[in-house]
C-alpha atoms as one frame of an Amber mdcrd trajectory, in Angstrom:
protein
  24.153  -1.029  -2.149  25.440   0.953  -4.970  22.877   3.182  -6.374  21.290
   2.107 -10.087  19.781   3.682 -12.746  16.418   5.160 -12.028  13.001   3.458
 -13.877  10.233   5.590 -12.460   9.787   8.316  -9.666   6.550   8.333  -7.984
   4.446  10.291  -5.200   5.488   7.879  -2.597   8.378   5.825  -4.047  11.121
   5.258  -6.835  11.747   2.318  -8.498  15.498   1.321  -9.403  17.080  -1.546
 -12.020  17.735  -4.339  -9.920  20.931  -6.137  -9.391  19.363  -9.273 -11.539
  17.556  -9.243 -14.630  13.465  -9.133 -13.866  13.999  -7.166 -10.962  13.921
  -3.668  -9.194  14.213  -1.922  -6.251  11.728  -0.648  -4.342  12.766   3.038
  -2.796   9.934   4.335  -0.238  10.103   8.332  -0.193   8.924  10.364   3.253
   6.951  12.327   1.052   2.891  12.743   1.608   0.726  13.819  -0.979  -3.475
  13.932  -1.265  -6.113  14.844  -3.567  -4.470  13.363  -6.841  -1.090  15.848
  -5.518  -2.623  19.027  -4.983  -1.566  19.242  -1.377   2.085  17.605  -0.548
   4.592  17.521   2.516   6.691  15.336   4.772   5.609  12.606   6.973   9.210
  12.417   9.073  10.165   8.872   8.972   7.150   7.306   6.554   9.329   6.345
   4.394  10.959   3.648   7.107   7.693   2.586   8.612   5.974   1.648   5.268
   8.557  -0.189   3.808   8.483  -2.538   7.022   4.887  -2.900   7.432   4.654
  -3.325   3.582   7.161  -6.364   3.401   5.376  -7.543   6.665   2.065  -7.554
   5.298   3.223  -9.332   1.701   5.338 -11.969   3.448   1.497 -13.103   5.118
   0.259 -12.616   2.045   2.722 -15.153   0.721   2.210 -17.641   3.301  -1.899
 -17.302   2.293  -1.075 -18.451  -1.431  -1.387 -14.359  -2.548   1.482 -13.974
  -5.328   3.200 -10.672  -4.680   6.055  -8.975  -6.444   7.990  -8.643  -3.162
  10.949 -10.560  -2.621  12.864  -9.598   0.102  13.945  -5.883   1.860  16.971
  -4.658   1.503  17.812  -1.999   4.036  15.708   0.799   5.880  14.452   2.040
   3.013  14.455  -0.412   0.310  13.036  -3.812  -0.882  13.807  -6.209  -3.544
  10.699  -7.017  -5.934   9.973  -8.951  -9.010   9.642  -6.853 -12.259   6.044
  -6.497 -13.426   3.719  -4.781 -15.988   1.558  -2.394 -13.816  -2.159  -3.797
 -14.973  -3.679   0.822 -14.835  -6.301  -0.172 -12.614  -6.760   0.973  -8.579
  -8.398  -1.608  -7.240 -10.054  -0.074  -3.686 -11.661  -2.534  -1.495 -14.403
  -1.001   1.491 -16.096  -2.297   4.285 -17.053   1.530   6.204 -18.095   4.687
   4.501 -15.530   6.797   4.650 -13.664   9.587   1.812 -14.875   9.712  -1.402
 -18.074   7.127  -1.310 -19.677   8.962   1.448 -19.106  12.243  -0.836 -20.550
  11.155  -3.178 -23.837   8.734  -2.589 -24.484  11.024   0.987 -23.401   8.199
   3.274 -21.898   9.118   6.916 -18.500   8.299   7.464 -18.087   5.163   9.601
 -21.526   3.451   8.992 -20.696   0.054   7.913 -21.668  -1.303   4.277 -23.936
  -3.940   3.598 -21.120  -6.199   2.323 -17.730  -5.471   0.880 -17.333  -3.147
  -1.617 -15.148  -3.219  -4.925 -14.624  -0.057  -6.724 -11.837   0.037 -10.401
  -9.820   3.280 -10.925  -7.986   4.155 -14.203  -4.678   5.363 -13.050  -4.322
   8.443 -14.807  -2.600  11.444 -12.222  -3.648  14.020 -15.083  -7.152  12.741
 -14.905  -7.629  12.436 -11.305  -7.606   8.914 -11.572 -11.260   8.266 -12.412
 -13.311   5.812 -10.774 -14.393   3.051 -13.845 -16.811   0.060 -14.045 -15.534
  -3.557 -15.344 -17.397  -2.563 -18.821 -14.760   0.381 -19.208 -11.474  -1.988
 -18.368 -13.144  -4.518 -20.703 -13.866  -2.081 -23.718  -9.835  -0.497 -23.158
  -8.497  -3.796 -22.765  -6.689  -2.682 -19.620  -7.419  -6.494 -18.414  -8.625
  -9.496 -19.455 -11.370 -11.500 -18.284  -9.429 -13.874 -16.216  -7.372 -11.343
 -14.733 -10.150  -9.284 -13.424 -11.621 -12.905 -11.813  -8.039 -13.168 -10.403
  -8.172  -9.480  -9.437 -11.436  -9.765  -7.877 -10.837 -13.097  -5.811  -7.265
 -11.870  -4.720  -9.204  -8.781  -3.538 -11.558 -10.379  -1.255  -9.144 -12.820
   0.183  -6.678 -10.102   0.950  -9.361  -8.485   2.536 -10.436 -11.212   4.556
  -7.138 -12.156   5.753  -6.089  -8.275   6.478  -9.568  -7.129   8.298  -8.604
 -10.545  10.870  -4.933  -9.228  11.048  -5.942  -5.691  11.890  -8.741  -6.694
  14.323  -6.367  -8.851  16.774  -4.492  -6.010  17.221  -7.450  -3.379  18.072
  -7.457  -1.785  14.451 -10.590  -1.757  11.983  -9.761  -2.031   8.077 -11.931
   0.732   6.643 -10.352   0.798   3.438  -7.738  -0.052   1.235  -5.881   0.428
  -2.146  -4.173  -2.450  -4.407  -2.235  -2.311  -7.448  -2.027  -5.721  -9.586
   1.212  -6.668 -11.971   1.557  -8.853 -15.108   4.623 -11.445 -15.005   4.991
 -14.023 -17.934   5.846 -18.001 -16.874   7.608 -19.969 -18.540   5.290 -20.445
 -21.142   5.432 -16.615 -22.124   1.652 -17.142 -20.072   0.496 -13.841 -18.551
   0.027 -14.359 -14.752  -1.660 -11.477 -12.297   0.895 -11.065  -9.252  -0.174
  -8.150  -6.437   2.252  -5.009  -6.611   2.943  -1.988  -5.443   2.905  -1.629
  -1.376   0.518  -2.014   1.270   0.700   0.565   4.229  -0.937   3.495   5.987
  -0.705   5.080   3.036  -3.399   3.358   1.224  -5.321   1.795   4.247  -7.994
   3.369   6.067  -7.165   2.274   9.691  -9.104   3.336  12.507  -8.423   2.164
  16.310 -11.058  -0.005  17.659 -12.065   1.159  20.605 -11.115   5.358  20.305
 -12.065   5.490  16.160  -8.500   7.378  15.891  -7.419   7.274  12.363  -4.287
   6.008  11.957  -3.507   7.036   8.332  -3.092   9.583   5.905  -6.271  10.931
   6.859  -4.256  12.754   9.666  -2.274  14.394   6.896  -5.218  15.022   4.375
  -7.093  15.887   6.904  -4.421  18.745   8.811  -5.115  16.309  11.980  -1.844
  15.854  13.089  -0.137  13.584  14.544   0.801  11.746  11.300   4.322   9.996
  11.779   2.899   8.975  15.509   0.300   7.389  13.982   2.161   5.269  11.170
   4.630   4.414  14.046   1.853   3.155  16.137   0.519   1.081  13.045   3.634
  -0.625  13.313   4.233  -0.767  16.812   1.014  -2.378  17.125   2.139  -5.268
  14.686   5.358  -6.035  16.704   7.569  -4.309  14.219   9.208  -1.253  16.525
  11.663  -2.523  19.155   9.998  -2.025  22.651   7.183  -4.585  21.496   7.924
  -8.500  20.231   4.681  -9.407  20.645   4.318 -10.098  17.115   6.813 -12.423
  14.908   9.781 -11.564  12.851  12.783  -8.803  12.878  11.966  -5.878  14.748
  13.901  -2.403  14.257  15.277  -0.054  16.946  13.398   3.251  16.050  15.451
   5.778  18.157  18.546   4.203  16.820  17.659   5.740  13.329  16.076   8.943
  14.849  18.414  11.225  12.836  17.734   9.604   9.733  13.981   9.605  10.541
  14.249  13.227  10.804  16.059  14.342   7.671  14.142  11.416   5.272  17.247
  11.589   3.135  16.285  11.274  -0.653  18.497   9.091  -3.031  20.789  10.760
  -5.629  19.125  10.660  -8.951
């Protein structure tokens, strides 16, 4: 596919104009960041794995009626998505104490929460993505009351589905981040849909038997083995060659090892 005009570059992805109006091409990078990009690095092959995992999860969510921006995967690192107006809120869904909530509230990491907790953060790198309340969202009109109801409802449904999906492969879904965007229907009425990605970059995933971390915390905490952890999640989902336990297309990781190691970046 010929390279198109770049629209936006973030920490882990690049967006290009799509082949048709209202579409974008989402390119997954190998770049890894943590602590509001204070720590930077590379996880070899991360973009390829995240592209495939996110495609799988978004497709499964679409099957249960969650509207998403995902259209189809184009190649190893790119997918075609609907263009949306991103709502400037990161939605964090927590099932078990870990990360910032343990630091803020002194809850031991690994302690199950009394019930699923939804937190909101304002998307602004310069401000460090500060935690906000629904009152802030309403005050500054970042999202309307009906939109927030839709977001909260979808977040709970996504959590229920993904918790079961990962539990079936002996992975505990500790917490995860979601982003949503607006599209407009034929009557010019805004509708909220799931956007961005769902992958080990934005989920805490622990092995149920060993407690081993299978997500970006391995990079954050200098644990090593990041590439192997991401691959393990894909393997258990049945997305890597040699494991046909899961539905859908599998890809041969070894056949692309050279490209995975070098992690080519697109021309700007």
